Each structure stands twice: as structure tokens, then as C-alpha cells.
C-alpha positions, -999 to +999 in steps of 0.1 A: -174-430-044-171-458-070-190-447-097-217-417-101-251-426-123-265-394-141-303-397-156-314-368-173-290-347-198-310-317-208-298-283-207-279-284-169-279-320-163-254-322-193-236-293-181-232-309-144-224-345-158-199-332-181-181-311-152-180-346-134-166-365-163-137-334-166-130-339-132-122-374-134-152-389-123-167-423-130-196-413-146-226-440-160-254-418-179-285-425-192-310-400-211-339-410-236-321-390-262-292-411-273-276-378-293-276-366-253-255-392-246-230-391-269-210-363-261-203-377-227-200-414-238-171-400-266-153-384-236-153-416-212-187-419-197-206-455-199-238-453-214-268-476-198-302-488-210-323-486-181-326-467-148-326-499-130-291-510-148-276-477-140-288-479-102-274-517-099-238-500-110-237-466-094-232-458-056-248-423-066-276-422-086-285-387-097-313-371-117-320-340-136-354-341-154-378-319-163-409-325-141-419-345-110-439-368-129-409-379-155-392-383-122-417-404-107-414-427-136-378-430-137-381-440-100-408-464-098-410-482-135-407-517-132-370-510-148-368-480-127-341-466-100-355-476-074-356-517-088-316-513-090-305-496-061-280-509-037-284-505+003-265-482+014-269-460-022-280-426-026-305-410-049-297-372-055-325-353-071-312-324-090-346-314-107-362-286-096-394-303-082-423-306-059-408-309-024-439-332-016-425-358-041-390-356-030-402-366+005-426-399-008-399-411-029-371-405-004-392-425+019-391-455-010-353-454-012-353-454+022-372-490+021-348-500+000-315-492+024-306-463+007-306-423+014-319-392-003-310-358-009-327-330-028-299-308-047-311-287-069-290-258-086-294-224-090-267-196-116-277-206-150-265-231-174-233-211-185-222-215-146-235-247-144-211-255-175-177-244-161-188-257-123-196-217-108-233-227-101-246-228-066-263-263-052-286-264-023-286-298-004-316-309+012-308-341+035-296-355+070-260-346+081-247-375+074-258-379+039-247-344+035-210-353+044-207-384+023-221-359-007-202-328-002-171-341-022-190-350-050-211-317-048-180-292-048-172-306-081-202-296-096-208-264-077-189-233-063-213-226-038-227-257-015-256-244+009-270-271+036-306-263+039-321-287+064-340-318+061-350-338+032-373-312+009-361-280+022-341-274-007-365-279-036-389-258-014-361-229-014-354-236-053-388-228-062-386-199-042-356-184-060-369-195-092-400-174-086-379-148-074-357-144-106-386-148-130-407-117-112-374-098-117-373-106-155-406-093-159-396-064-143-364-061-165-385-066-202-404-038-181-377-018-176-359-020-211-390-017-233-397+010-216-362+025-221-365+020-258-400+037-259-385+068-244-355+064-271-328+058-247-293+042-259-303+004-245-264+000-241-260+029-217-293+016-201-278-015-196-248-001-180-266+028-159-286-003-145-258-025-139-242+000-118-273+010-100-291-001-068-316-019-095-293-042-108-295-076-101-282-111-116-310-117-139-302-078-151-265-089-156-274-124-173-306-121-192-307-087-203-277-092-223-294-121-241-325-096-247-297-069-263-280-088-283-312-104-298-304-144-292-332-142-264-313-180-254-308-184-215-312-222-223-345-218-204-381-222-218-416-206-208-428-239-199-401-247-176-411-210-159-446-216-159-438-251-138-417-232-113-436-208-108-467-228-105-447-249-078-444-217-057-479-212-061-488-244-049-464-242-020-480-207-009-512-220-011-510-250+007-495-228+035-524-208+033-514-176+013-527-157-012-498-139-029-507-109-054-477-106-074-470-144-075-502-148-094-496-119-119-464-134-125-483-166-136-506-147-158-480-129-178-461-162-186-494-183-191-500-153-221-468-157-228-470-190-236-506-190-255-485-162-277-454-177-286-458-213-276-441-235-248-406-240-259-400-201-265-369-189-248-384-176-214-363-140-222-384-133-251-415-128-228-402-094-237-421-098-269-453-095-255-439-056-249-423-055-281-458-064-298-477-039-283-459-009-286-439-017-318-404-018-303-374-038-311-356-038-279-318-049-288-288-030-286-264-031-320-229-045-313-241-058-280-218-090-266-229-121-282-227-142-250-234-137-219-204-118-203-201-134-163-179-113-142-179-147-116-143-169-120-146-200-138-126-220-112-139-254-100-136-271-070-159-256-043-146-224-034-168-211-014-191-239+008-216-227+033-224-257+058-255-253+082 
């Protein structure tokens, strides 16, 4: 691959782009915030002024953006990606987004002679930074084979999920499950605090038990150390849970727990604002019961048992 273009250098995108750059990829970058581009440009990435310019230079164009509406604007504007795409190039959507939008935009990419893949990631910003993140890939087999060397640079586990759109559907499923688990974790930790248990011991007990989870082993740490910083905000949770609920409704399903999860985060946003860190949903319980759910001396950063090895150690291929 001659050059890779990356649009959207936020919490996750900047980490994925940084991994590509460290591994020697020729990288072209674009973000609406110049300060987001600066560290990558300083490390050797080439900046451009428009999505059209980026697409005209690159064989693969990656988008990693906050919402389906922003992705559509970046793709379809007069100086957007579609206007600059070359025949044979690939658009890779790494945002958490609506599968219907991926399919719609994928059809437009095909009209330009290109191919499309939705490749959302899962595992948190800390794993995106080390190349240990998981990547779902929705696309035809030929496109998957072309992208596989690139995806295994950015992620440790790569799963071909099927046709275009399937990866986006699975991503909102996994984000919904993580959110439901986060709410359960906050209730469990708040209850431990309320009855006077040592919260450091409680963390270890849960981690060693059948009640543990990836969410507990990451987000409980930032709750207990007081930072509450998981690089993910309440408005993004609200968006992802909304996408999951929309998918279920369109399939004719009414889901009880999913509706309650949405209500909890709607209330959290009303109380604390849309840009509050998502683990601070525990503040609803702290405020209600006069609690401080922190553990003095708890590690200041997430301690992750996953090895930090790049290069796609485990690849699951459909």
C-alpha cells in the first residue's frame, strides 16, 4: 500500500494513527483541530487541507469520527472523500456508526470504483495506543485480504464479521453490553462503599470471581483511583446505546434492559453534562447516598494484563 489517509484524530483515531506511523506507514492525516494533527505531523505524517486532497493521495482512506452525520459530511461534501477517491482505493470506516449509513456510503464508494469496509475497534483507548485493540471487519473477502496486513498493524485480534455493515452492528452490540456492565459495576462498587467494605479488596475479589469482566478490570480502576478518565464521554455512550436500541427496534424487538440503560445515561447527561467521563455515571449514586467511591492508593493508571505486542498476534478469520 502506497499511502494511508486517516481522518479523525480524536481519542481513538489519534492512537490508531500513531500506531501506523510508528510501524513505518506512510501516513496522511486530517482533523478539524490543528493541535490534534501536530504530534503526528511532527513524527512524520503529512497534513492535508481537505478530505478530497487526502483521498486523491491515498490507496486507503480511514475515517474515525464522532457521529454518522459527521462521517456523511466528510464523505459527501464538495471537497469530501468521494470527490477525491481513485478507482481501486478502499474506504475504511472505523467509527462506531449506523450500519445503514455504512451501506449507503459504501454504495457511493462503489460508484467511484472503490471498495468499502467497516472496521470498528473495541478494547479501549489504552489498547488502541499499544496495538492490542480488537478490530471487526465487515466487507467482502477480497477487500478483507487486502486490508489484513494494515489491520494487523493496528490491532491484535482481527475478526472478519461478514458483509459490509455487519461489523458496525456487532460493535454497537458490544458497546451496549459494556455500558450495561458499567452500570452494574457502579452499583456494585457503590454498595460495597455503603456497607463499609474495603474498596481495594472489593476490586480484587470481583476480579478473582465469576463476576469479573473487562469493564470491571478497566473502568473500576479509574473509578477507584478517582480520575474517572477512560477517554470516553457520556454523549458517546448515549449515541452508541441509541444505535443499539434503533437496531433492535427496526428488527421488531422491545428490550427492557436496553431502555433502562439509555434512561440512566440520559439522566447522567442532564445532571453532569454530555462531555463528562462515562465512568462518572457513578456520581448519581455518590450524590444520592453521600458516598465517595474511591480507594486511597489505588493505581493511578489502568493496569492491563494484556501483553503489549504489535503485529496481530491473534487473527481470527472467517
